[in-house]
Each structure stands twice: as structure tokens, then as C-alpha cells.
C-alpha positions as CSV (number, residue, x, y, z in Angstrom):
1,M,-37.2,-27.6,-10.5
2,S,-35.6,-26.7,-6.9
3,A,-35.6,-23.0,-6.2
4,I,-31.7,-23.2,-6.0
5,W,-31.2,-25.0,-9.3
6,G,-33.5,-22.3,-10.6
7,D,-31.3,-19.8,-9.2
8,R,-28.1,-21.4,-10.6
9,L,-29.4,-21.5,-14.2
10,R,-30.3,-18.0,-14.1
11,H,-26.8,-16.8,-12.6
12,L,-25.1,-19.2,-15.4
13,P,-24.6,-16.7,-17.8
14,R,-22.9,-14.1,-15.4
15,L,-20.3,-16.9,-14.7
16,L,-19.3,-17.0,-18.3
17,L,-18.4,-13.3,-18.2
18,P,-14.7,-12.3,-18.5
19,Q,-14.9,-10.3,-15.3
20,R,-11.2,-8.4,-15.3
21,S,-11.9,-7.7,-19.0
22,L,-15.3,-6.2,-18.8
23,T,-14.6,-4.4,-15.5
24,R,-11.5,-2.8,-17.5
25,V,-13.6,-1.9,-20.4
26,V,-16.3,-0.3,-17.9
27,Y,-13.6,1.9,-16.3
28,R,-12.6,3.6,-19.6
29,L,-16.2,4.0,-20.4
30,A,-16.8,5.5,-17.2
31,R,-14.2,8.0,-17.8
32,V,-15.1,9.3,-21.1
33,R,-15.6,12.9,-21.1
34,T,-16.8,13.7,-25.2
35,P,-20.1,15.3,-24.1
36,W,-22.5,13.6,-26.6
37,F,-21.4,10.1,-25.2
38,K,-21.3,10.8,-21.6
39,D,-24.6,12.9,-21.5
40,A,-26.4,9.9,-23.4
41,L,-25.1,7.4,-21.1
42,I,-26.0,9.3,-17.8
43,R,-29.4,10.0,-19.2
44,H,-30.0,6.4,-20.3
45,F,-28.9,5.3,-16.9
46,A,-30.8,7.4,-15.0
47,R,-34.0,6.6,-17.0
48,R,-33.2,2.9,-16.5
49,F,-32.6,2.8,-13.1
50,Q,-34.8,6.0,-11.9
51,V,-32.2,7.9,-10.5
52,N,-33.5,10.5,-8.2
53,L,-31.6,13.6,-9.5
54,D,-33.9,16.1,-7.4
55,E,-31.5,15.2,-4.6
56,A,-28.3,15.6,-6.3
57,L,-26.2,18.6,-5.7
58,E,-25.8,18.9,-9.2
59,P,-29.3,17.9,-10.8
60,N,-28.3,18.5,-14.4
61,P,-27.2,15.4,-16.0
62,G,-25.2,17.4,-18.6
63,A,-22.9,19.2,-16.0
64,Y,-20.9,16.0,-15.1
65,R,-17.6,15.5,-16.6
66,D,-18.1,11.9,-17.4
67,F,-20.4,8.9,-16.0
68,N,-18.1,8.3,-13.1
69,A,-18.7,11.6,-11.8
70,F,-22.2,11.3,-12.0
71,F,-22.2,7.8,-10.7
72,T,-20.2,9.3,-7.5
73,R,-22.4,12.4,-7.2
74,A,-22.7,14.5,-4.0
75,L,-26.2,15.0,-2.6
76,K,-27.8,18.0,-1.3
77,P,-26.9,19.3,2.2
78,G,-29.7,17.7,4.3
79,A,-30.7,15.0,2.0
80,R,-29.3,12.5,4.3
81,P,-30.0,13.3,7.9
82,V,-27.3,11.3,10.3
83,A,-29.2,10.0,13.4
84,P,-28.0,11.6,16.5
85,G,-25.9,10.5,19.4
86,D,-22.1,9.7,19.8
87,R,-23.2,5.9,20.5
88,V,-25.7,5.5,18.1
89,V,-24.7,3.6,14.8
90,C,-25.9,5.2,11.8
91,C,-26.3,3.5,8.2
92,P,-22.8,3.8,6.0
93,V,-24.8,3.7,2.8
94,D,-27.9,3.9,0.5
95,G,-29.0,0.2,0.0
96,A,-30.8,-3.0,0.9
97,V,-30.0,-5.2,4.0
98,S,-28.7,-8.5,2.7
99,Q,-28.1,-9.9,6.3
100,I,-27.7,-8.7,9.7
101,G,-27.3,-10.3,13.1
102,F,-24.6,-11.6,15.1
103,A,-21.5,-13.9,14.1
104,E,-21.4,-17.4,15.1
105,A,-18.0,-17.6,16.1
106,D,-15.9,-16.9,13.2
107,T,-19.0,-17.6,10.6
108,L,-21.1,-15.1,9.1
109,L,-24.3,-15.8,7.1
110,Q,-24.3,-14.6,3.6
111,A,-27.6,-16.2,2.4
112,K,-30.0,-18.8,3.3
113,G,-27.9,-22.3,3.5
114,R,-24.4,-20.3,2.8
115,R,-22.2,-19.1,5.3
116,F,-18.6,-17.6,5.2
117,S,-15.6,-17.1,7.1
118,L,-14.9,-13.9,9.0
119,T,-11.3,-14.6,9.1
120,A,-11.2,-15.3,5.4
121,L,-13.4,-11.9,4.8
122,L,-10.5,-9.9,6.5
123,G,-7.7,-11.5,4.5
124,G,-7.0,-14.6,6.3
125,D,-5.4,-12.9,9.2
126,A,-6.6,-14.5,12.3
127,E,-5.6,-11.6,14.5
128,R,-7.3,-9.0,12.6
129,A,-10.4,-11.1,12.8
130,R,-10.4,-12.0,16.3
131,P,-12.2,-8.6,17.8
132,F,-15.1,-9.4,15.6
133,Q,-15.8,-13.0,16.4
134,G,-19.3,-13.4,17.8
135,G,-19.9,-9.8,17.0
136,A,-22.6,-8.0,15.2
137,F,-22.5,-7.4,11.2
138,A,-24.6,-6.1,8.5
139,T,-24.3,-6.7,5.1
140,L,-25.6,-3.8,2.4
141,Y,-26.0,-3.7,-0.8
142,L,-26.1,-1.2,-3.1
143,S,-28.0,-1.3,-6.2
144,P,-27.1,0.8,-9.5
145,R,-29.6,3.4,-8.8
146,D,-28.3,3.9,-5.0
147,Y,-26.0,6.9,-3.9
148,H,-22.5,5.1,-4.0
149,R,-20.7,7.1,-1.2
150,I,-19.8,5.7,2.1
151,H,-19.8,7.3,5.1
152,M,-19.2,6.5,8.9
153,P,-21.5,4.8,11.1
154,L,-19.3,6.1,14.2
155,A,-16.8,8.5,14.9
156,G,-13.7,6.7,14.3
157,R,-9.9,6.4,14.5
158,L,-8.4,4.6,11.4
159,R,-6.1,1.8,12.7
160,E,-5.2,-0.2,9.6
161,M,-6.4,-1.0,6.0
162,A,-5.8,-4.0,3.8
163,H,-6.5,-4.4,0.2
164,I,-7.4,-8.2,-0.5
165,P,-7.4,-9.0,-4.3
166,G,-9.8,-11.6,-5.4
167,K,-12.6,-12.6,-7.8
168,L,-15.1,-10.2,-9.3
169,F,-18.2,-12.2,-9.1
170,S,-21.4,-9.9,-9.2
171,V,-22.9,-9.4,-5.6
172,S,-26.6,-9.3,-6.3
173,P,-28.8,-11.2,-4.2
174,L,-28.9,-14.0,-6.6
175,T,-25.3,-14.5,-6.8
176,A,-25.3,-14.4,-3.2
177,R,-27.5,-17.3,-2.8
178,V,-25.7,-19.2,-5.7
179,V,-21.9,-18.5,-5.1
180,P,-20.3,-20.1,-2.1
181,E,-18.0,-17.9,0.2
182,L,-19.0,-14.9,-2.3
183,F,-17.8,-12.0,0.1
184,A,-14.7,-13.8,1.0
185,R,-13.4,-14.7,-2.6
186,N,-14.2,-11.1,-4.3
187,E,-11.6,-8.5,-4.2
188,R,-12.2,-6.2,-1.3
189,V,-11.0,-3.1,0.9
190,A,-11.1,-3.6,4.7
191,A,-10.9,-0.4,7.0
192,L,-10.3,-1.1,10.8
193,F,-11.5,1.6,13.2
194,D,-11.4,2.5,16.9
195,T,-14.6,3.9,17.7
196,P,-17.1,4.4,21.0
197,A,-18.3,0.9,20.5
198,G,-14.9,-0.7,20.3
199,P,-13.6,-1.8,17.2
200,M,-15.2,-1.7,13.8
201,A,-14.4,-2.6,10.5
202,L,-16.0,-1.3,7.1
203,V,-15.4,-4.0,4.4
204,L,-15.7,-2.4,0.8
205,V,-16.5,-5.8,-1.6
206,G,-15.5,-5.2,-5.1
207,A,-17.4,-6.7,-8.0
208,V,-17.8,-7.1,-11.7
209,N,-17.8,-3.9,-13.3
210,V,-16.8,-1.8,-10.2
211,A,-13.6,-0.2,-11.8
212,S,-12.2,1.5,-8.6
213,I,-13.0,1.4,-4.9
214,E,-11.3,4.8,-3.0
215,T,-11.2,6.1,0.3
216,V,-11.0,9.6,1.6
217,W,-7.4,9.0,3.1
218,A,-5.8,7.2,0.6
219,G,-7.6,7.9,-2.7
220,A,-8.1,5.2,-5.4
221,I,-7.0,1.6,-3.7
222,T,-8.0,-0.2,-7.0
223,P,-6.7,-0.1,-9.6
224,P,-3.9,-1.1,-9.8
225,L,-4.7,-4.9,-9.4
226,G,-2.5,-7.0,-7.6
227,E,-2.1,-10.9,-6.6
228,S,-1.1,-10.3,-3.1
229,I,-2.6,-8.5,0.0
230,R,-1.3,-4.9,0.5
231,H,-1.8,-3.4,4.4
232,W,-1.3,-0.3,6.0
233,R,-1.1,1.0,9.6
234,Y,-2.0,4.5,10.9
235,P,-0.6,6.3,13.9
236,P,-3.0,7.3,16.6
237,N,-1.5,10.9,16.6
238,G,0.9,12.9,14.3
239,E,1.8,12.6,10.8
240,G,-0.5,10.2,9.2
241,A,-3.2,9.6,11.9
242,T,-6.8,10.0,10.2
243,R,-9.9,10.6,12.4
244,L,-13.3,10.7,11.0
245,D,-16.4,12.2,12.4
246,K,-19.7,10.2,12.6
247,G,-21.4,10.6,9.2
248,M,-18.2,12.0,7.2
249,E,-17.4,10.5,3.6
250,M,-15.0,7.4,4.3
251,G,-14.9,6.3,0.6
252,R,-17.0,5.4,-2.4
253,F,-17.5,2.6,-5.1
254,N,-16.8,3.5,-8.9
255,L,-19.9,1.3,-9.8
256,G,-21.8,-0.1,-7.0
257,S,-21.4,-3.0,-4.8
258,T,-21.6,-4.3,-1.2
259,V,-20.3,-3.0,2.4
260,I,-20.2,-5.4,5.3
261,L,-19.9,-3.6,8.7
262,L,-18.7,-5.4,11.5
263,F,-18.6,-4.7,15.4
264,G,-17.0,-7.0,18.5
265,R,-19.2,-9.1,20.7
266,G,-21.8,-7.5,22.7
267,A,-20.6,-4.1,21.3
268,V,-24.0,-3.6,19.7
269,R,-27.4,-3.9,19.5
270,W,-29.5,-3.8,16.1
271,E,-32.9,-2.0,16.0
272,P,-35.4,-4.5,15.8
273,D,-37.3,-3.2,12.5
274,I,-34.0,-3.5,10.8
275,H,-34.2,-7.0,9.2
276,P,-33.2,-8.7,5.6
277,G,-34.9,-7.3,2.6
278,A,-35.4,-4.1,4.5
279,T,-34.3,-0.6,2.5
280,A,-31.8,1.2,4.3
281,R,-30.5,5.0,3.8
282,M,-27.5,6.4,4.8
283,G,-27.6,8.0,8.1
284,Q,-30.8,6.1,9.3
285,R,-30.4,4.5,12.8
286,L,-29.5,1.0,12.5
287,G,-28.6,0.3,16.2
288,K,-26.9,1.5,19.4
289,A,-23.5,0.8,21.4
290,A,-24.0,-1.2,24.5
291,G,-24.4,0.9,27.6
292,P,-25.8,4.5,27.6
293,V,-26.7,6.0,24.6
294,A,-26.5,9.7,24.0
């Protein structure tokens, strides 16, 4: 049996899951505050996935009001040093590098033998996608044990945000090998910034059991769920303007998923030792902007 058919058979049970119903149940369970229930759930999860609570700002599992508060826990100051330099790109999350490289025009690599459209990823808007065609991209997968807050790779001014509804397939490496155009089909939130390296996008991809995606400037984007794309624009100055320093939190997953980082053509060079399959930690150096680096 070929490897691809083996992957498809292993993935088949996931295709049969009632994605929306299961995700709604997880949303409710993650917010139950009954002490015996949430404490048992947190302790089981921490053991099952070998979560390192020593680095958490609150290391006592019983101190969290519910499972969701534990899952989106803060870390102790200094637990994730941010690579210095105004033009040094740091990793926005803890996770694994699924893919890293450069777009071929409007096409990004999803997994071996599978590619997907950059324009589709950004909601089908060709103008939104144009600055990133041929540019650098990195796809970062967050496992259940990882820290689930998302931080700024560079300082940036928020220009626009789009919520793009879609499916809720798993985003595991297995699913990425099996499901065509996975990241352009799942629900996602795309935030576009102006940075020292030019335009930058952070695409927060939802998945089954990802019951909420939120940003620091808008709060929870999902739920509620919808069937049409929602879009917000932000002014450069005055009321509503949003600027975030490098390393600052910009959002979080309430249960884990994938982040896709995008830059324009020729804007960023990735570090040579960052490759698919590598483990990454928030704040580590991923690359540098073209030109002099601080």
C-alpha cells in the first residue's frame, strides 16, 4: 500500500467527525468552572501532553478558573526571549515548522505534492494577496502541548483584518498531507500589518475543536460563526489606530491550530537552519528583513 493511501485510511475517521457540533461541545466544556470537573480535565491534559507548567506564570493547575484559561495561560517573564533587532523576524508562536520558503507567484506549498492558492487563503481578494505573491512564507503548527498565544514577529501597524468562514478540518501534519487546499478551506482570521519589512500578514487558521480565535484589539472573532467574509480596516492614526511592538501578543487560539506568516517578494530571508519539521519557539530568530539589520 502506498504511503498516501495509508495516510488517507488513517485520516478517514476524522472526516466522519461532526466538526461544528463537536467544536460547540468543546467550547462549552472548556468554560465549565465546576472545580472538580475543570481541575480533573486540566490535570489529565497536562499529564497526557506533558505540558511544562514550570514555565507558566501560574504553575498551579487548580488556580485556573476553567480549562480555557489554562490552555491560553501566560508564561513567566523571560520564558521566551525575543530576538533583538528592529528588522529581525522572530517566531510568532511555539510550534513546529510545517513549511517555510517562498511563494511561487500565487501558490504556497502545503505538503509534499499539495499546494494551495495564496489568494484563496486571504479570502479570494486578489488585491489583498498581491503584495505577498512571490514572497516569503512560514506555516507553523501548534500542538496541544504548546503555548497558544500569538505574538508579533516585527513591530507593525494594523491595516486590515478579515474573518473568512470555512470548514473545521484538523490541521495536523497528517491532514495537511491528505486534504487538498486545507488552509484555504478552513475558517481563518487574516491580520495585515505594515512593518519595517513592508507588508506582513498573520493568518490564524481554525480547526476542529478550535472553539474561538481572538485578537487583542477586537476580542473574540469566532464565535459567532457566519457564512460571509467579514472585513475591517484600521486608520493609521487617531481613534481605532492599532500599533503593536515586536514580541507583543496579538491574538490567541482557544484550543490549538496553525499560523501562516507572509511577507512580500524580496522582503525577508529565512535563516538556513529553519526547515520543515524543525521545532520553533516564540521569540526565536526566523529570518531578517532585506537590507541592513539592527
